[in-house]
C-alpha positions in Angstrom: -12.9 -2.6 71.1 -13.4 -4.8 67.9 -11.9 -4.8 65.0 -13.9 -4.6 61.6 -13.0 -7.1 59.2 -11.0 -5.9 56.0 -12.8 -6.0 52.8 -11.0 -7.8 50.2 -11.1 -7.3 46.5 -13.2 -9.2 44.1 -10.6 -12.4 42.8 -9.8 -11.5 39.3 -7.3 -13.2 37.0 -3.6 -11.7 37.2 -4.0 -11.1 32.9 -6.3 -8.4 33.3 -5.1 -6.4 37.0 -3.9 -3.4 36.3 -1.6 -3.3 38.5 0.0 -6.9 38.1 3.3 -5.7 37.0 6.2 -8.8 35.6 9.7 -7.3 36.6 10.8 -8.4 33.5 9.4 -5.3 31.8 11.4 -1.9 31.8 8.5 0.1 32.9 9.0 -1.1 36.1 8.6 1.0 38.9 11.4 1.0 41.4 10.6 0.3 44.9 9.5 3.3 47.1 12.9 4.4 48.9 11.4 5.1 52.5 12.3 6.4 56.2 11.7 3.3 57.7 11.9 2.9 61.9 14.9 1.8 63.9 14.4 -1.6 63.8 14.3 -1.4 60.2 17.4 0.3 59.2 18.3 -2.5 57.9 21.6 -2.2 55.1 21.3 -5.6 53.8 17.5 -4.9 52.4 18.4 -4.0 48.9 17.7 -0.6 47.0 17.5 0.7 43.9 18.6 -2.0 41.3 18.7 -4.5 43.4 14.5 -4.3 44.7 13.9 -4.8 41.3 13.1 -8.4 40.5 14.2 -8.1 36.8 14.4 -11.3 34.6 18.2 -12.8 35.1 17.5 -14.3 31.9 19.1 -12.4 28.8 21.9 -13.1 27.4 24.3 -10.1 28.9 25.3 -7.2 26.3 29.3 -7.6 27.4 32.6 -8.0 25.5 32.8 -11.3 25.7 29.4 -12.2 23.7 31.3 -11.2 20.6 33.3 -14.2 20.5 30.1 -15.8 19.7 28.3 -16.0 16.1 25.0 -14.3 15.2 22.1 -17.4 16.4 22.1 -20.1 13.8 18.7 -22.0 13.9 19.9 -25.5 14.7 18.2 -28.2 12.9 14.9 -29.9 14.4 15.9 -32.4 16.5 12.9 -35.0 15.8 11.6 -37.9 18.3 14.0 -40.7 16.8 17.0 -38.5 18.2 19.3 -39.9 20.7 21.9 -38.7 23.2 23.7 -40.5 25.8 22.5 -40.0 29.4 25.9 -38.8 30.3 28.2 -36.5 28.1 31.1 -38.0 29.5 30.8 -41.1 27.1 29.4 -39.6 23.9 31.7 -40.4 20.9 34.3 -42.7 23.4 35.6 -44.1 20.1 35.4 -41.4 17.7 38.6 -41.0 17.8 40.2 -44.5 17.5 41.2 -44.2 13.6 43.2 -41.4 14.5 44.7 -42.7 17.5 45.5 -45.8 15.6 47.5 -44.0 13.1 49.5 -42.6 15.5 49.9 -46.5 17.0 51.1 -47.7 13.3 53.2 -44.7 12.7 55.3 -44.8 15.1 55.5 -48.5 14.8 56.6 -48.6 11.3 58.6 -45.7 11.1 60.8 -46.4 13.9 61.3 -50.3 12.7 62.1 -48.8 9.5 64.9 -45.9 11.1 66.2 -49.4 12.8 66.6 -51.0 10.0 68.3 -48.5 7.6 71.2 -47.4 11.0 71.3 -51.2 11.4 72.2 -51.5 7.0 73.9 -48.6 7.0 76.1 -49.5 10.0 76.9 -53.4 9.6 76.3 -54.2 5.3 77.7 -50.6 3.8 81.3 -50.6 6.0 84.2 -51.2 3.1 81.9 -51.1 0.1 82.7 -49.0 -2.6 80.1 -46.6 -4.1 79.4 -47.5 -7.7 78.4 -45.0 -9.9 75.1 -44.2 -10.3 72.6 -41.4 -12.2 69.9 -39.7 -11.1 66.6 -38.9 -12.2 65.4 -35.5 -12.6 62.0 -36.4 -12.9 61.9 -37.8 -9.1 64.3 -34.7 -8.0 61.5 -32.2 -9.4 58.8 -34.4 -8.4 60.1 -34.4 -5.0 61.3 -30.9 -4.5 57.6 -29.6 -5.8 55.4 -32.1 -2.9 58.2 -31.4 -0.4 57.3 -27.4 -0.8 53.1 -27.9 -0.8 53.5 -30.3 2.0 55.4 -27.1 4.0 52.8 -24.8 2.7 50.4 -27.4 4.2 52.1 -27.5 7.3 52.1 -24.0 7.7 48.9 -23.3 6.7 47.7 -26.0 9.6 49.7 -24.1 12.2 47.9 -21.1 11.0 44.5 -22.5 11.3 45.4 -24.4 14.5 46.4 -21.7 15.9 43.3 -19.6 14.6 40.3 -22.4 15.9 42.2 -22.4 19.5 42.1 -18.6 19.7 38.1 -18.8 18.6 37.9 -21.6 21.2 39.0 -19.9 23.8 36.7 -17.0 23.2 33.7 -19.3 23.5 34.9 -20.7 26.0 35.1 -17.7 27.8 31.9 -16.3 26.5 30.0 -19.0 27.6 31.5 -19.5 31.1 31.3 -15.6 32.1 27.5 -15.8 30.8 26.6 -19.0 32.7 28.5 -17.6 36.2 26.4 -14.6 35.4 23.0 -15.9 34.7 24.2 -18.1 37.8 24.8 -15.1 40.4 21.8 -13.2 38.9 19.8 -16.1 40.0 21.4 -15.8 44.1 21.3 -12.3 43.7 17.8 -12.0 43.3 16.8 -15.0 46.5 19.3 -13.0 48.6 17.3 -10.3 48.0 13.5 -11.8 48.4 15.7 -13.4 51.6 16.2 -9.8 53.1 12.8 -8.8 52.4 11.9 -11.5 54.6 14.5 -10.8 57.1 12.7 -7.4 56.7 9.2 -9.0 57.3 10.1 -10.6 60.5 11.4 -7.5 61.9 8.6 -5.6 61.3 6.2 -8.8 63.2 8.2 -9.1 65.9 6.7 -7.7 69.2 3.2 -7.5 67.3 -0.1 -9.7 65.9 0.7 -9.8 62.3 1.8 -13.0 61.5 0.2 -15.8 63.0 3.1 -18.4 64.6 2.9 -21.2 61.9 3.9 -18.1 59.3 7.0 -16.6 61.3 8.0 -20.3 61.0 7.3 -20.3 57.5 9.3 -17.6 57.1 12.0 -19.0 58.8 11.9 -22.5 56.8 11.6 -20.1 53.9 15.3 -18.5 54.6 16.6 -21.9 55.6 15.5 -23.1 51.8 16.9 -19.4 50.1 20.6 -20.3 51.6 20.7 -23.8 50.9 19.2 -23.5 47.2 21.6 -20.5 46.5 24.5 -22.4 48.1 23.9 -25.2 45.4 23.1 -23.0 43.2 27.1 -20.7 43.5 28.8 -24.5 44.7 27.5 -26.7 42.0 28.3 -24.0 39.0 31.6 -22.9 40.0 32.8 -26.2 40.4 31.7 -26.8 36.9 33.2 -24.1 35.7 36.7 -24.5 37.3 36.4 -28.1 35.9 35.7 -26.6 32.7 38.9 -24.2 33.1 41.0 -27.0 34.4 40.7 -29.4 31.7 40.3 -26.9 28.8 42.9 -24.5 29.6 46.1 -26.3 29.3 45.0 -27.7 25.8 44.8 -24.2 24.3 48.3 -23.8 26.1 49.5 -27.1 25.0 48.2 -26.5 21.1 50.2 -23.3 20.6 53.3 -24.9 21.7 52.3 -27.4 19.6 51.3 -25.5 16.9 54.4 -23.1 16.9 56.8 -26.1 16.9 55.1 -27.9 14.0 55.9 -24.9 12.2 59.5 -24.6 13.0 59.6 -28.5 12.5 58.3 -28.5 9.1 60.7 -24.9 8.1 64.1 -26.8 9.3 63.0 -30.0 7.3 62.6 -27.9 4.2 66.1 -26.1 5.2 67.7 -28.6 5.3 66.6 -30.6 2.9 67.7 -27.3 0.9 70.7 -27.0 1.7 71.8 -30.4 1.9 72.8 -30.9 6.0 72.1 -34.6 6.5 73.6 -34.8 10.0 70.8 -31.8 11.0 68.4 -33.9 8.9 68.8 -36.6 9.8 68.2 -35.5 13.8 65.5 -33.9 12.7 63.5 -37.0 11.1 64.1 -38.6 14.7 62.5 -35.8 16.2 59.3 -35.4 13.5 59.2 -39.0 13.5 57.8 -38.1 17.4 56.3 -35.7 16.8 53.9 -36.5 13.9 52.7 -39.1 17.2 51.8 -36.9 19.2 50.0 -34.8 16.6 47.9 -37.4 15.6 47.3 -38.3 19.7 46.5 -34.5 20.0 44.1 -34.4 16.8 42.0 -37.7 18.3 41.6 -36.0 21.4 40.7 -32.4 20.6 37.8 -34.4 18.2 36.3 -36.0 21.5 36.3 -31.7 22.6 34.4 -31.5 19.5 32.4 -33.8 19.7 31.9 -33.5 23.6 31.2 -29.5 22.9 28.2 -30.8 20.0 26.8 -33.5 22.0 26.5 -30.7 24.5 24.7 -28.5 22.2 22.4 -31.2 21.3 21.8 -32.0 24.7 20.4 -28.6 25.5 18.4 -28.7 22.3 16.5 -31.9 23.2 16.2 -30.6 27.4 14.4 -27.6 26.0 12.3 -29.8 24.4 11.5 -32.4 27.6 12.7 -30.3 30.4 11.3 -31.7 33.3 13.9 -34.9 32.6 16.9 -35.1 34.4 20.1 -34.4 32.7 23.5 -34.5 32.8 23.5 -30.8 31.7 21.8 -30.0 35.6 25.9 -30.9 36.3 27.0 -27.6 34.9 24.1 -25.8 36.0 21.7 -27.8 39.0 17.4 -27.2 38.6 15.8 -26.1 41.3 14.1 -28.2 43.9 10.7 -27.7 43.0 9.3 -28.3 46.6 11.2 -25.8 48.1 11.0 -23.3 44.9 6.9 -23.5 45.8 7.0 -23.5 49.1 9.0 -20.2 49.2 6.8 -18.7 46.3 3.5 -19.5 48.6 5.4 -18.0 51.6 6.3 -14.8 50.4 2.7 -14.3 48.7 1.2 -14.9 52.2 3.4 -12.8 53.7 2.9 -9.8 51.3 -0.9 -10.9 52.4 -0.3 -10.8 55.6 1.6 -7.3 55.4 -1.1 -5.8 53.7 -3.5 -7.2 55.4 -2.6 -5.9 58.7 -1.7 -2.8 57.2 -5.4 -2.1 55.7 -6.6 -3.4 59.3 -5.1 -0.7 61.0 -6.0 1.8 58.9 -9.9 1.1 59.0 -9.9 0.2 63.0 -7.7 2.8 64.0 -6.6 5.9 62.0 -9.8 6.4 60.4 -11.4 5.9 63.6 -11.8 9.7 65.7 -10.4 7.8 68.7 -11.4 9.6 72.6 -8.6 10.7 74.3 -9.3 7.8 76.6 -8.4 5.4 74.4 -4.7 5.5 75.1 -2.0 4.8 72.5 -4.3 5.0 69.8 -5.3 8.2 70.5 -3.5 10.5 68.4 -6.4 13.3 67.7 -6.5 11.6 64.3 -9.1 13.4 62.2 -9.9 14.6 58.7 -10.9 13.2 55.3 -10.9 9.3 55.5 -7.2 7.2 54.4 -7.8 4.5 51.2 -6.7 1.2 51.7 -3.8 0.0 50.2 -5.0 -2.9 47.8 -3.9 -6.4 48.6 -2.2 -8.2 45.3 -4.1 -11.6 46.6 -7.0 -12.9 48.6 -7.1 -15.4 51.9 -6.3 -18.4 49.2 -3.6 -16.1 48.0 -4.8 -16.0 44.6 -4.4 -12.9 42.3 -7.4 -10.2 42.7 -8.4 -6.7 41.0 -8.0 -3.9 43.5 -11.7 -2.1 44.5 -12.6 1.0 44.0 -10.7 3.9 46.1 -7.8 1.4 47.0 -4.3 2.9 46.4 -1.5 0.4 44.2 1.3 -0.2 46.0 3.7 2.1 43.3 1.6 5.2 44.1 0.5 4.4 48.0 3.2 6.4 49.5 2.1 9.6 47.6 -1.2 9.3 48.0 -0.7 9.1 52.1 1.5 11.9 53.0 -1.8 13.8 52.3 -3.0 12.5 55.7 -0.1 13.2 57.3 -0.9 15.7 60.3 1.2 18.5 61.8 2.7 16.9 65.7 2.6 18.6 69.0 6.0 17.6 71.0 3.7 14.9 72.5 3.2 13.7 69.6 -0.4 14.4 68.9 -2.0 15.5 65.6 -2.2 19.4 66.2 -3.8 19.8 62.6 -6.5 17.5 60.1 -4.8 14.3 59.1 -5.1 10.7 60.0 -1.3 9.2 60.9 1.5 11.1 62.9 4.8 11.2 60.8 6.3 7.9 62.4 3.2 6.1 61.4 3.6 7.3 58.1 7.1 5.8 58.1 6.2 2.4 60.6 2.8 2.2 57.1 5.7 2.8 54.4 7.8 0.3 56.0 5.8 -2.5 55.5 4.2 -1.6 52.3 8.3 -1.4 51.2 9.0 -4.8 52.5 5.3 -5.9 51.1 6.2 -5.0 47.1 9.3 -6.0 47.2 8.2 -9.5 48.2 5.6 -8.6 45.2 8.2 -7.9 43.0 9.8 -11.0 43.5 6.6 -12.7 42.7 7.6 -13.5 39.1 11.0 -14.2 39.9 10.0 -17.3 42.3 7.5 -18.4 39.2 10.5 -18.8 37.2 12.6 -20.0 39.6 10.0 -22.6 40.2 10.2 -23.9 36.8 13.5 -23.7 35.9 13.1 -20.7 33.8 16.7 -19.6 34.4 17.6 -23.3 32.8 15.9 -23.0 30.1 16.9 -19.2 29.7 20.3 -20.1 29.9 20.6 -23.6 27.5 18.7 -21.7 25.2 21.5 -18.4 24.4 24.0 -20.6 24.9 22.6 -23.1 21.8 21.5 -20.3 19.8 24.3 -17.8 20.6 27.7 -19.5 21.2 27.2 -23.7 20.0 28.0 -23.0 16.0 30.9 -21.0 17.1 32.3 -23.4 19.5 31.6 -26.6 17.2 33.1 -24.4 14.6 36.4 -23.7 16.4 36.6 -27.3 17.7 36.5 -28.4 14.4 39.0 -26.4 13.1 41.4 -27.6 15.7 41.3 -31.0 15.4 41.0 -30.6 11.4 44.5 -28.1 12.1 45.9 -30.9 13.9 45.2 -33.6 11.3 46.5 -31.5 8.2 49.5 -30.7 10.1 49.9 -34.1 11.4 49.7 -35.7 7.5 51.4 -32.9 5.8 55.0 -33.6 8.5 54.2 -37.4 8.0 55.0 -36.7 4.4 56.6 -33.5 4.4 59.1 -36.0 6.5 59.3 -39.0 3.5 60.1 -36.3 0.9 63.0 -34.8 3.1 64.8 -38.4 2.7 63.6 -38.6 -0.6 65.0 -35.4 -1.5 68.3 -35.4 0.7 69.1 -38.8 -1.9 67.5 -37.4 -4.8 70.1 -34.4 -4.3 73.6 -36.9 -3.2 72.7 -38.8 -6.6 72.9 -35.8 -8.2 75.7 -34.0 -6.5 77.6 -38.1 -7.1 76.0 -37.8 -10.5 77.5 -34.4 -11.8 81.0 -34.7 -10.0 82.1 -38.5 -10.7 80.5 -39.4 -14.1 81.5 -36.3 -16.2 84.3 -37.9 -18.7 87.4 -35.6 -20.2 85.0 -34.6 -23.2 82.4 -34.0 -21.1 79.6 -35.1 -18.6 78.7 -38.2 -20.2 76.9 -39.9 -16.7 73.2 -40.4 -17.2 69.8 -39.4 -16.1 67.2 -41.0 -15.8 
């Protein structure tokens, strides 16, 4: 018996097609959940929300997102903007002044301490102290400045801790967002893989697919596995590296902030109480601590510049997404050829499944077969079944539904009206075009073809790396401002603490000297008629 050709609907642009739905829309109907024939009872086929080709390209509204500040519109980037190709070399020398100050302080104050110790040990032995007075002005000024810089050191420590806390929140938000985006893309690719597996099972032992299309399905599955593994591995590694290098800095920062706060408070206390032995010991510790804090200030300035450069690189890449960027070390771009092959392949499988369904309807189920037809005979009769609308023509371009064709979303409900009651031998005993078993097979094929069709918009976005654009755009607009602000707070806090403790250290010594002179003057410069010493 000859096979009648199945008429394809006329070509039209997808924008005017009434049944083409972007899976990113909220009104997208769920794919059908039909009973499958035994060979298709595959628990790996996605169902429910997983079947939706929902776009993963929206910033998640989870608890982490509150760490990011509201979007701040960045200044426009002109054609003269220059950004290095590698993020690791950006502003490599911006922290040199802070490192230089740390080195100079280490050497100069270290020499001063050595000279002071030598003078006290070698030059002061046996020398009798001469009467001397003290300056009330110097005493008052040194005390006032000591209080001022101690308060500044405490404020800097608080500023430092607050910036660190905000930065950690922003870091968790960004990493969670990137990983969620990558996981969503990977999950969508896995769902496409499972639908292709279902299509292969439908075509096994039947002439649904050509040998070339069968081989193409296998190639698509390999490409999907490769792309998903690469995306998952690269994003996982980059996130792990960021945690590996940034998390310890946060821990160090907390300890340093607490140590500097304690150091400034003890120095002030020892100075006021005149505990010179403990104060001199604290001076040596503070000398080293200032070197450490200036060094850390430089390191966090580099971190701030790296964050700012990354945000600038995101904006520049969004303006020219075809260029290569070091940002792809964080979340990679899909290979365009492989992604395009997957897109075209899924369209071809969808077309072949719908075409095979319509061929069976036209040439078998809508024909009143005689009993001599053997397996094709089921005593089918009654009104003719409508054909399934094929969203693609033979060139895999979008087309409208022809009059009388049913769409994916309501085909099963319409086809239910053509099911007949069957006898024990599987022959229709009431008017109808398909038996329940045939209906299950038709809906199984429909389930797979509709699932692949729904993931079409996702695959289109996957080809042009929309997931990268949306990820970088979301980070740039929602998280970059808070990250740059928090890192600026950190290196500014370190600088304030370093300068405050450095000046406080000097004032500890000045105030200790003035206090000693004041005490000596009051004790030794008083005559029999009262205080005859002098006060400058």
